[in-house]
C-alpha positions in Angstrom: -30.7 116.6 30.2 -34.0 118.1 29.1 -37.3 116.3 28.8 -40.0 116.2 26.0 -43.7 115.7 26.7 -47.0 116.2 25.0 -50.4 114.9 24.1 -52.8 114.6 21.1 -56.5 114.8 21.7 -58.0 114.3 18.3 -61.1 112.7 19.7 -61.9 115.7 21.8 -62.1 113.6 24.9 -60.9 116.3 27.2 -62.0 119.9 27.9 -59.4 122.6 27.6 -59.2 122.7 31.4 -58.6 118.9 31.6 -55.9 119.2 28.9 -54.2 122.0 30.8 -54.3 119.9 34.0 -52.8 116.9 32.2 -50.0 119.0 30.7 -49.3 120.5 34.1 -48.8 117.1 35.6 -46.7 115.9 32.7 -44.5 119.0 32.8 -44.0 118.8 36.5 -43.0 115.1 36.3 -40.5 116.1 33.6 -38.8 118.5 36.1 -36.5 115.6 37.0 -34.8 116.3 33.7 -34.7 120.1 33.8 -35.9 123.0 35.9 -34.3 126.0 34.2 -37.2 126.7 31.8 -40.5 125.2 30.5 -42.1 125.7 27.1 -45.2 124.6 25.2 -46.3 124.7 21.6 -49.8 124.0 20.5 -52.3 124.7 17.8 -55.4 126.8 18.3 -57.7 128.6 15.9 -55.4 127.3 13.0 -52.4 129.1 14.5 -49.2 127.9 16.2 -48.8 129.2 19.7 -45.6 129.1 21.6 -45.5 129.8 25.3 -42.3 129.5 27.3 -40.8 131.0 30.5 -37.5 130.7 32.4 -39.4 128.9 35.2 -39.5 125.3 36.5 -42.7 123.6 35.3 -44.4 123.6 38.7 -44.3 127.4 38.7 -45.7 127.8 35.2 -49.4 128.4 34.9 -50.5 126.3 32.0 -53.8 127.4 30.5 -54.6 126.1 27.0 -57.2 127.4 24.7 -60.2 125.1 24.5 -59.6 124.1 20.9 -55.9 123.1 21.4 -55.7 119.4 20.3 -52.0 118.9 19.7 -49.6 120.1 22.4 -45.9 119.5 22.9 -43.7 120.6 25.8 -40.1 120.8 27.0 -38.5 121.2 30.3 -35.0 122.5 30.0 -31.7 121.8 31.8 -29.5 124.6 30.6 -26.3 123.7 28.7 -25.8 126.6 26.2 -27.4 130.0 26.4 -28.8 131.5 29.5 -32.3 130.3 30.4 -33.0 133.8 31.8 -33.0 135.0 28.2 -36.3 133.5 27.2 -35.5 133.4 23.5 -33.0 130.6 24.4 -35.7 128.4 25.8 -37.6 125.7 23.9 -40.0 125.3 22.2 -38.7 127.1 19.1 -40.8 128.5 16.4 -39.9 128.2 12.7 -41.3 128.3 9.2 -40.5 126.1 6.2 -42.2 126.1 2.9 -44.8 128.6 4.2 -45.7 126.3 7.1 -45.1 127.2 10.7 -43.6 124.6 12.9 -42.4 124.2 16.5 -39.3 122.3 17.5 -38.0 121.0 20.9 -34.8 119.0 21.3 -33.4 116.8 24.0 -29.7 116.4 24.0 -26.5 118.2 22.8 -25.6 118.9 19.2 -21.9 118.7 19.2 -21.4 120.1 15.7 -23.6 123.2 16.0 -20.8 125.7 15.5 -19.5 123.8 12.5 -23.0 123.6 10.9 -23.5 127.3 11.4 -20.4 128.0 9.5 -20.7 125.3 6.8 -24.3 125.9 6.1 -24.0 129.7 6.3 -26.8 130.0 8.8 -27.9 133.5 9.6 -26.6 135.1 12.8 -29.1 135.0 15.6 -29.2 136.1 19.2 -30.3 132.6 20.2 -27.4 130.9 21.8 -28.5 127.3 22.0 -27.2 124.4 19.9 -30.8 123.2 19.3 -31.8 126.3 17.3 -29.4 125.1 14.6 -32.0 122.4 13.8 -34.7 125.1 13.3 -32.4 127.1 11.0 -31.5 124.0 8.9 -35.2 123.1 8.5 -36.0 126.7 7.5 -33.1 126.7 5.0 -34.5 123.6 3.3 -37.8 125.4 2.7 -39.7 122.2 3.2 -41.0 120.2 6.1 -41.6 116.6 5.2 -39.9 113.2 5.8 -37.2 113.9 3.3 -36.2 117.2 4.9 -36.2 115.6 8.3 -34.0 112.8 7.0 -31.5 115.3 5.6 -31.6 117.2 8.9 -30.8 114.1 10.9 -27.9 113.3 8.6 -26.4 116.8 9.0 -26.8 116.7 12.7 -25.4 113.2 13.1 -22.6 113.4 10.5 -19.6 113.6 12.9 -20.9 110.9 15.2 -20.8 107.1 14.5 -24.0 106.6 16.5 -26.7 109.1 16.8 -30.2 109.1 18.1 -32.3 112.2 17.4 -34.7 112.9 20.2 -36.5 115.9 18.8 -40.1 116.7 18.1 -41.0 118.8 15.1 -44.7 119.3 14.5 -46.1 121.0 11.4 -49.2 123.0 12.2 -51.0 123.3 8.8 -53.5 120.5 9.2 -54.7 120.5 12.8 
């Protein structure tokens, strides 16, 4: 299964180079949970940046911009959708209520096909089950605790026990 990692440096304790080195170590350590692809999302100059490649983390050259303070990452073990098609790899970009966000997910959504049909989600070339979560958030046109709660209920509906291990970060305030 995949792995999620990240860091927040609000205090500006680290230089951009130091943050890049820390993220490289974190990503490489996460390879134990996936080597098919590696992706990052971070804020810089008030914009959301997504960088992902169909490479194991130790082969990805991570170079963050100096003002990147909030960074999340994902190492992927492919389950659905070829990792060679980079659009299938995490992190995913979305927009809800005019705010850009990034999402990475760890696990398998067993009801993704049903949700695509029931919720009339738009067709996409992205073949992963995780992208359904992005589409559902975009459909709600809001990104707040209520929309995340509704999302978790939709994703977990067919299961008696569900633990959501996703990271969704809104990038309007950093």
